[in-house]
Phi, psi and omega in degrees: 000145176234122179255149177248121183250159184218140175283136179248116177292335180288316182263344178076027179205168177280151174217153179278126180257332182210146172236130182245129180284134178298147176088356176273156181299322179298316178295317178301321182293313181299315178302315182296315184293330176297325183270343187285138180286345180208166177301150185236155180277165175292333175297319175296316176299318180298316182289318182294320182262355176068033183245162182282162178304313183300317181296315177296314180302311179301313181295321176296321178295319180296318178294324176292324178297326177274004178061033179263332181232146177234150176261136179247145182086203187301152181280344179212157176083186183294155179099347178283139177229160187233147178213161173290148175284133183275000000 
Protein backbone atom coordinates (compact mmCIF):
# COMPACT_ATOMS: atom_id res chain seq x y z
CA UNK A 1 0.00 0.00 0.00
CA UNK A 2 1.09 3.55 -0.67
CA UNK A 3 -0.41 6.29 1.43
CA UNK A 4 -0.52 9.97 0.78
CA UNK A 5 -0.37 12.03 3.94
CA UNK A 6 -1.23 15.64 4.59
CA UNK A 7 -0.52 18.04 7.44
CA UNK A 8 -3.63 19.25 9.23
CA UNK A 9 -3.47 22.70 10.79
CA UNK A 10 -6.63 21.86 12.71
CA UNK A 11 -5.20 18.81 14.50
CA UNK A 12 -1.52 19.77 14.35
CA UNK A 13 -0.46 16.41 12.91
CA UNK A 14 -0.23 14.41 9.71
CA UNK A 15 -3.07 12.19 8.59
CA UNK A 16 -3.57 9.79 5.70
CA UNK A 17 -5.85 11.20 3.06
CA UNK A 18 -5.62 8.52 0.35
CA UNK A 19 -4.25 5.03 0.02
CA UNK A 20 -3.14 3.73 -3.37
CA UNK A 21 -2.57 0.05 -3.92
CA UNK A 22 0.79 -0.82 -5.48
CA UNK A 23 0.66 -2.01 -9.04
CA UNK A 24 -2.36 0.12 -9.92
CA UNK A 25 -2.18 2.63 -12.73
CA UNK A 26 -2.95 5.42 -10.25
CA UNK A 27 0.02 4.45 -8.07
CA UNK A 28 2.26 4.19 -11.15
CA UNK A 29 1.19 7.68 -12.29
CA UNK A 30 1.86 9.19 -8.86
CA UNK A 31 5.28 7.52 -8.76
CA UNK A 32 6.10 8.81 -12.26
CA UNK A 33 4.95 12.35 -11.48
CA UNK A 34 7.02 12.41 -8.27
CA UNK A 35 10.16 11.81 -10.34
CA UNK A 36 9.24 14.03 -13.30
CA UNK A 37 11.13 17.34 -13.40
CA UNK A 38 8.11 19.12 -14.94
CA UNK A 39 4.40 18.48 -15.55
CA UNK A 40 3.80 15.78 -18.16
CA UNK A 41 1.23 15.09 -20.85
CA UNK A 42 -1.01 12.06 -20.96
CA UNK A 43 0.97 10.93 -24.05
CA UNK A 44 4.17 10.80 -21.98
CA UNK A 45 2.35 8.79 -19.30
CA UNK A 46 0.95 6.42 -21.95
CA UNK A 47 4.40 5.82 -23.42
CA UNK A 48 6.19 5.53 -20.07
CA UNK A 49 3.65 3.19 -18.47
CA UNK A 50 2.66 1.25 -21.59
CA UNK A 51 -1.05 1.88 -21.05
CA UNK A 52 -3.83 2.93 -23.40
CA UNK A 53 -5.17 6.47 -23.66
CA UNK A 54 -8.47 5.39 -22.05
CA UNK A 55 -6.70 3.73 -19.09
CA UNK A 56 -4.51 6.78 -18.45
CA UNK A 57 -7.47 9.15 -18.79
CA UNK A 58 -9.59 7.19 -16.32
CA UNK A 59 -6.74 6.97 -13.82
CA UNK A 60 -5.96 10.69 -14.13
CA UNK A 61 -9.63 11.54 -13.59
CA UNK A 62 -9.72 9.38 -10.44
CA UNK A 63 -6.54 11.06 -9.15
CA UNK A 64 -7.97 14.51 -9.90
CA UNK A 65 -11.20 13.55 -8.10
CA UNK A 66 -9.05 12.73 -5.05
CA UNK A 67 -7.19 16.05 -5.45
CA UNK A 68 -3.85 14.25 -5.82
CA UNK A 69 -3.17 15.40 -9.40
CA UNK A 70 -4.04 18.63 -11.18
CA UNK A 71 -4.36 19.45 -14.85
CA UNK A 72 -2.62 22.52 -16.23
CA UNK A 73 -3.48 24.11 -19.54
CA UNK A 74 -6.64 23.45 -21.54
CA UNK A 75 -9.31 21.36 -19.85
CA UNK A 76 -9.64 19.24 -22.99
CA UNK A 77 -7.60 18.51 -26.04
CA UNK A 78 -3.90 18.88 -26.74
CA UNK A 79 -1.67 20.94 -24.53
CA UNK A 80 -2.90 19.71 -21.16
CA UNK A 81 -0.23 18.54 -18.72
CA UNK A 82 -0.49 17.01 -15.26
CA UNK A 83 1.40 17.36 -12.00
CA UNK A 84 1.01 16.29 -8.39
CA UNK A 85 -0.89 18.67 -6.17
CA UNK A 86 1.57 20.30 -3.78
